[in-house]
PyMOL Python script that loads the backbone (N, CA, C, O; Angstrom):
from pymol import cmd

cmd.read_pdbstr("""\
ATOM      1  N   MET A   1     108.886  86.623  93.900  1.00  0.00           N
ATOM      2  CA  MET A   1     109.527  87.792  94.492  1.00  0.00           C
ATOM      3  C   MET A   1     108.497  88.652  95.227  1.00  0.00           C
ATOM      4  O   MET A   1     108.718  89.075  96.362  1.00  0.00           O
ATOM      5  N   LEU A   2     107.375  88.899  94.563  1.00  0.00           N
ATOM      6  CA  LEU A   2     106.333  89.724  95.172  1.00  0.00           C
ATOM      7  C   LEU A   2     105.712  89.027  96.372  1.00  0.00           C
ATOM      8  O   LEU A   2     105.345  89.671  97.355  1.00  0.00           O
ATOM      9  N   GLU A   3     105.597  87.699  96.284  1.00  0.00           N
ATOM     10  CA  GLU A   3     105.047  86.943  97.417  1.00  0.00           C
ATOM     11  C   GLU A   3     105.949  87.049  98.632  1.00  0.00           C
ATOM     12  O   GLU A   3     105.462  87.180  99.754  1.00  0.00           O
ATOM     13  N   ILE A   4     107.250  86.994  98.427  1.00  0.00           N
ATOM     14  CA  ILE A   4     108.206  87.084  99.533  1.00  0.00           C
ATOM     15  C   ILE A   4     108.103  88.444 100.209  1.00  0.00           C
ATOM     16  O   ILE A   4     108.110  88.529 101.437  1.00  0.00           O
ATOM     17  N   ILE A   5     108.009  89.499  99.424  1.00  0.00           N
ATOM     18  CA  ILE A   5     107.879  90.842  99.986  1.00  0.00           C
ATOM     19  C   ILE A   5     106.582  90.969 100.769  1.00  0.00           C
ATOM     20  O   ILE A   5     106.561  91.563 101.847  1.00  0.00           O
ATOM     21  N   ALA A   6     105.501  90.413 100.231  1.00  0.00           N
ATOM     22  CA  ALA A   6     104.210  90.481 100.921  1.00  0.00           C
ATOM     23  C   ALA A   6     104.268  89.731 102.248  1.00  0.00           C
ATOM     24  O   ALA A   6     103.743  90.212 103.252  1.00  0.00           O
ATOM     25  N   VAL A   7     104.894  88.570 102.262  1.00  0.00           N
ATOM     26  CA  VAL A   7     104.998  87.789 103.502  1.00  0.00           C
ATOM     27  C   VAL A   7     105.846  88.533 104.527  1.00  0.00           C
ATOM     28  O   VAL A   7     105.503  88.560 105.709  1.00  0.00           O
ATOM     29  N   ILE A   8     106.943  89.133 104.090  1.00  0.00           N
ATOM     30  CA  ILE A   8     107.796  89.894 105.008  1.00  0.00           C
ATOM     31  C   ILE A   8     107.034  91.074 105.593  1.00  0.00           C
ATOM     32  O   ILE A   8     107.116  91.331 106.794  1.00  0.00           O
ATOM     33  N   LEU A   9     106.299  91.788 104.760  1.00  0.00           N
ATOM     34  CA  LEU A   9     105.514  92.919 105.253  1.00  0.00           C
ATOM     35  C   LEU A   9     104.446  92.473 106.235  1.00  0.00           C
ATOM     36  O   LEU A   9     104.208  93.143 107.241  1.00  0.00           O
ATOM     37  N   LEU A  10     103.796  91.345 105.955  1.00  0.00           N
ATOM     38  CA  LEU A  10     102.793  90.825 106.882  1.00  0.00           C
ATOM     39  C   LEU A  10     103.418  90.436 108.215  1.00  0.00           C
ATOM     40  O   LEU A  10     102.844  90.704 109.271  1.00  0.00           O
ATOM     41  N   LEU A  11     104.593  89.805 108.173  1.00  0.00           N
ATOM     42  CA  LEU A  11     105.273  89.425 109.411  1.00  0.00           C
ATOM     43  C   LEU A  11     105.675  90.656 110.212  1.00  0.00           C
ATOM     44  O   LEU A  11     105.543  90.669 111.436  1.00  0.00           O
ATOM     45  N   LEU A  12     106.160  91.683 109.538  1.00  0.00           N
ATOM     46  CA  LEU A  12     106.509  92.919 110.238  1.00  0.00           C
ATOM     47  C   LEU A  12     105.283  93.566 110.856  1.00  0.00           C
ATOM     48  O   LEU A  12     105.352  94.122 111.952  1.00  0.00           O
ATOM     49  N   TRP A  13     104.154  93.493 110.150  1.00  0.00           N
ATOM     50  CA  TRP A  13     102.917  94.064 110.687  1.00  0.00           C
ATOM     51  C   TRP A  13     102.468  93.309 111.930  1.00  0.00           C
ATOM     52  O   TRP A  13     102.102  93.921 112.933  1.00  0.00           O
ATOM     53  N   VAL A  14     102.496  91.974 111.867  1.00  0.00           N
ATOM     54  CA  VAL A  14     102.099  91.163 113.023  1.00  0.00           C
ATOM     55  C   VAL A  14     103.029  91.426 114.198  1.00  0.00           C
ATOM     56  O   VAL A  14     102.572  91.537 115.336  1.00  0.00           O
ATOM     57  N   LEU A  15     104.314  91.527 113.938  1.00  0.00           N
ATOM     58  CA  LEU A  15     105.284  91.818 114.995  1.00  0.00           C
ATOM     59  C   LEU A  15     104.996  93.179 115.631  1.00  0.00           C
ATOM     60  O   LEU A  15     105.061  93.325 116.852  1.00  0.00           O
ATOM     61  N   GLY A  16     104.685  94.148 114.819  1.00  0.00           N
ATOM     62  CA  GLY A  16     104.367  95.479 115.334  1.00  0.00           C
ATOM     63  C   GLY A  16     103.090  95.504 116.150  1.00  0.00           C
ATOM     64  O   GLY A  16     102.998  96.231 117.139  1.00  0.00           O
ATOM     65  N   VAL A  17     102.098  94.710 115.743  1.00  0.00           N
ATOM     66  CA  VAL A  17     100.840  94.657 116.481  1.00  0.00           C
ATOM     67  C   VAL A  17     101.039  93.930 117.808  1.00  0.00           C
ATOM     68  O   VAL A  17     100.501  94.353 118.831  1.00  0.00           O
ATOM     69  N   MET A  18     101.809  92.838 117.800  1.00  0.00           N
ATOM     70  CA  MET A  18     102.012  92.063 119.018  1.00  0.00           C
ATOM     71  C   MET A  18     102.820  92.842 120.050  1.00  0.00           C
ATOM     72  O   MET A  18     102.560  92.739 121.249  1.00  0.00           O
ATOM     73  N   THR A  19     103.794  93.618 119.593  1.00  0.00           N
ATOM     74  CA  THR A  19     104.600  94.386 120.537  1.00  0.00           C
ATOM     75  C   THR A  19     103.941  95.710 120.875  1.00  0.00           C
ATOM     76  O   THR A  19     104.383  96.413 121.783  1.00  0.00           O
ATOM     77  N   SER A  20     102.893  96.050 120.153  1.00  0.00           N
ATOM     78  CA  SER A  20     102.134  97.301 120.306  1.00  0.00           C
ATOM     79  C   SER A  20     103.044  98.520 120.287  1.00  0.00           C
ATOM     80  O   SER A  20     102.755  99.534 120.922  1.00  0.00           O
ATOM     81  N   TYR A  21     104.142  98.413 119.554  1.00  0.00           N
ATOM     82  CA  TYR A  21     105.047  99.543 119.378  1.00  0.00           C
ATOM     83  C   TYR A  21     104.965  99.942 117.917  1.00  0.00           C
ATOM     84  O   TYR A  21     105.627  99.354 117.062  1.00  0.00           O
ATOM     85  N   THR A  22     104.157 100.934 117.644  1.00  0.00           N
ATOM     86  CA  THR A  22     103.949 101.334 116.258  1.00  0.00           C
ATOM     87  C   THR A  22     104.619 102.675 116.001  1.00  0.00           C
ATOM     88  O   THR A  22     104.682 103.534 116.882  1.00  0.00           O
ATOM     89  N   PHE A  23     105.100 102.835 114.823  1.00  0.00           N
ATOM     90  CA  PHE A  23     105.704 104.099 114.397  1.00  0.00           C
ATOM     91  C   PHE A  23     104.622 104.947 113.749  1.00  0.00           C
ATOM     92  O   PHE A  23     104.655 105.191 112.543  1.00  0.00           O
ATOM     93  N   GLY A  24     103.681 105.388 114.537  1.00  0.00           N
ATOM     94  CA  GLY A  24     102.568 106.133 113.969  1.00  0.00           C
ATOM     95  C   GLY A  24     101.724 105.215 113.116  1.00  0.00           C
ATOM     96  O   GLY A  24     101.226 104.199 113.602  1.00  0.00           O
ATOM     97  N   GLY A  25     101.555 105.553 111.859  1.00  0.00           N
ATOM     98  CA  GLY A  25     100.757 104.724 110.965  1.00  0.00           C
ATOM     99  C   GLY A  25     101.600 103.799 110.120  1.00  0.00           C
ATOM    100  O   GLY A  25     101.095 103.187 109.179  1.00  0.00           O
ATOM    101  N   LEU A  26     102.897 103.684 110.443  1.00  0.00           N
ATOM    102  CA  LEU A  26     103.790 102.883 109.604  1.00  0.00           C
ATOM    103  C   LEU A  26     103.384 101.413 109.584  1.00  0.00           C
ATOM    104  O   LEU A  26     103.424 100.779 108.529  1.00  0.00           O
ATOM    105  N   ILE A  27     102.998 100.865 110.723  1.00  0.00           N
ATOM    106  CA  ILE A  27     102.641  99.453 110.780  1.00  0.00           C
ATOM    107  C   ILE A  27     101.393  99.186 109.946  1.00  0.00           C
ATOM    108  O   ILE A  27     101.328  98.192 109.222  1.00  0.00           O
ATOM    109  N   ASN A  28     100.405 100.068 110.045  1.00  0.00           N
ATOM    110  CA  ASN A  28      99.203  99.895 109.228  1.00  0.00           C
ATOM    111  C   ASN A  28      99.509 100.097 107.752  1.00  0.00           C
ATOM    112  O   ASN A  28      98.895  99.458 106.898  1.00  0.00           O
ATOM    113  N   LEU A  29     100.446 100.973 107.449  1.00  0.00           N
ATOM    114  CA  LEU A  29     100.866 101.180 106.070  1.00  0.00           C
ATOM    115  C   LEU A  29     101.525  99.923 105.515  1.00  0.00           C
ATOM    116  O   LEU A  29     101.301  99.565 104.359  1.00  0.00           O
ATOM    117  N   LEU A  30     102.343  99.245 106.337  1.00  0.00           N
ATOM    118  CA  LEU A  30     102.954  97.987 105.910  1.00  0.00           C
ATOM    119  C   LEU A  30     101.886  96.943 105.602  1.00  0.00           C
ATOM    120  O   LEU A  30     102.005  96.180 104.643  1.00  0.00           O
ATOM    121  N   PHE A  31     100.843  96.918 106.428  1.00  0.00           N
ATOM    122  CA  PHE A  31      99.750  95.970 106.202  1.00  0.00           C
ATOM    123  C   PHE A  31      99.058  96.255 104.873  1.00  0.00           C
ATOM    124  O   PHE A  31      98.757  95.334 104.114  1.00  0.00           O
ATOM    125  N   VAL A  32      98.810  97.518 104.597  1.00  0.00           N
ATOM    126  CA  VAL A  32      98.155  97.891 103.340  1.00  0.00           C
ATOM    127  C   VAL A  32      99.023  97.502 102.152  1.00  0.00           C
ATOM    128  O   VAL A  32      98.518  96.967 101.165  1.00  0.00           O
ATOM    129  N   PHE A  33     100.336  97.768 102.238  1.00  0.00           N
ATOM    130  CA  PHE A  33     101.237  97.390 101.149  1.00  0.00           C
ATOM    131  C   PHE A  33     101.248  95.880 100.940  1.00  0.00           C
ATOM    132  O   PHE A  33     101.278  95.410  99.802  1.00  0.00           O
ATOM    133  N   ALA A  34     101.224  95.117 102.034  1.00  0.00           N
ATOM    134  CA  ALA A  34     101.238  93.660 101.923  1.00  0.00           C
ATOM    135  C   ALA A  34      99.960  93.155 101.253  1.00  0.00           C
ATOM    136  O   ALA A  34     100.012  92.273 100.396  1.00  0.00           O
ATOM    137  N   VAL A  35      98.833  93.707 101.638  1.00  0.00           N
ATOM    138  CA  VAL A  35      97.557  93.283 101.046  1.00  0.00           C
ATOM    139  C   VAL A  35      97.516  93.639  99.562  1.00  0.00           C
ATOM    140  O   VAL A  35      97.088  92.831  98.738  1.00  0.00           O
ATOM    141  N   VAL A  36      97.955  94.836  99.228  1.00  0.00           N
ATOM    142  CA  VAL A  36      97.974  95.258  97.818  1.00  0.00           C
ATOM    143  C   VAL A  36      98.892  94.351  97.010  1.00  0.00           C
ATOM    144  O   VAL A  36      98.551  93.965  95.892  1.00  0.00           O
ATOM    145  N   ALA A  37     100.055  94.006  97.561  1.00  0.00           N
ATOM    146  CA  ALA A  37     100.994  93.135  96.854  1.00  0.00           C
ATOM    147  C   ALA A  37     100.391  91.750  96.634  1.00  0.00           C
ATOM    148  O   ALA A  37     100.568  91.159  95.569  1.00  0.00           O
ATOM    149  N   MET A  38      99.682  91.230  97.632  1.00  0.00           N
ATOM    150  CA  MET A  38      99.073  89.912  97.484  1.00  0.00           C
ATOM    151  C   MET A  38      97.939  89.932  96.458  1.00  0.00           C
ATOM    152  O   MET A  38      97.811  89.004  95.659  1.00  0.00           O
ATOM    153  N   VAL A  39      97.117  90.982  96.474  1.00  0.00           N
ATOM    154  CA  VAL A  39      96.032  91.099  95.503  1.00  0.00           C
ATOM    155  C   VAL A  39      96.597  91.253  94.094  1.00  0.00           C
ATOM    156  O   VAL A  39      96.105  90.630  93.154  1.00  0.00           O
ATOM    157  N   PHE A  40      97.629  92.081  93.948  1.00  0.00           N
ATOM    158  CA  PHE A  40      98.260  92.275  92.647  1.00  0.00           C
ATOM    159  C   PHE A  40      98.825  90.957  92.122  1.00  0.00           C
ATOM    160  O   PHE A  40      98.690  90.639  90.941  1.00  0.00           O
ATOM    161  N   ASN A  41      99.457  90.199  93.013  1.00  0.00           N
ATOM    162  CA  ASN A  41     100.017  88.910  92.621  1.00  0.00           C
ATOM    163  C   ASN A  41      98.919  87.934  92.230  1.00  0.00           C
ATOM    164  O   ASN A  41      99.084  87.162  91.285  1.00  0.00           O
ATOM    165  N   PHE A  42      97.812  87.960  92.939  1.00  0.00           N
ATOM    166  CA  PHE A  42      96.689  87.073  92.627  1.00  0.00           C
ATOM    167  C   PHE A  42      96.164  87.328  91.219  1.00  0.00           C
ATOM    168  O   PHE A  42      95.928  86.387  90.461  1.00  0.00           O
ATOM    169  N   PHE A  43      95.981  88.597  90.872  1.00  0.00           N
ATOM    170  CA  PHE A  43      95.449  88.931  89.553  1.00  0.00           C
ATOM    171  C   PHE A  43      96.497  88.765  88.465  1.00  0.00           C
ATOM    172  O   PHE A  43      96.158  88.541  87.303  1.00  0.00           O
ATOM    173  N   GLN A  44      97.767  88.874  88.834  1.00  0.00           N
ATOM    174  CA  GLN A  44      98.844  88.717  87.842  1.00  0.00           C
ATOM    175  C   GLN A  44      98.960  87.258  87.410  1.00  0.00           C
ATOM    176  O   GLN A  44      99.299  86.986  86.259  1.00  0.00           O
ATOM    177  N   GLU A  45      98.686  86.316  88.311  1.00  0.00           N
ATOM    178  CA  GLU A  45      98.779  84.891  87.975  1.00  0.00           C
ATOM    179  C   GLU A  45      97.655  84.444  87.064  1.00  0.00           C
ATOM    180  O   GLU A  45      97.816  83.465  86.335  1.00  0.00           O
ATOM    181  N   ARG A  46      96.528  85.125  87.081  1.00  0.00           N
ATOM    182  CA  ARG A  46      95.371  84.708  86.266  1.00  0.00           C
ATOM    183  C   ARG A  46      95.507  85.141  84.855  1.00  0.00           C
ATOM    184  O   ARG A  46      94.624  84.873  84.040  1.00  0.00           O
TER     185      ARG A  46
END
""", "prot")
cmd.dss("prot")
cmd.show_as("cartoon", "prot")
cmd.util.cbc("prot")
cmd.orient("prot")
């Protein structure tokens, strides 16, 4: 579940960067949330 959310957030971030249409810092915030979710998932599996 957490992996799916992280992948979706990463895809939204890439889409926002490619279209260069950002909602202020929202796109970078999505990237941070995705990275945190992936790191949390990595440590949760161990």
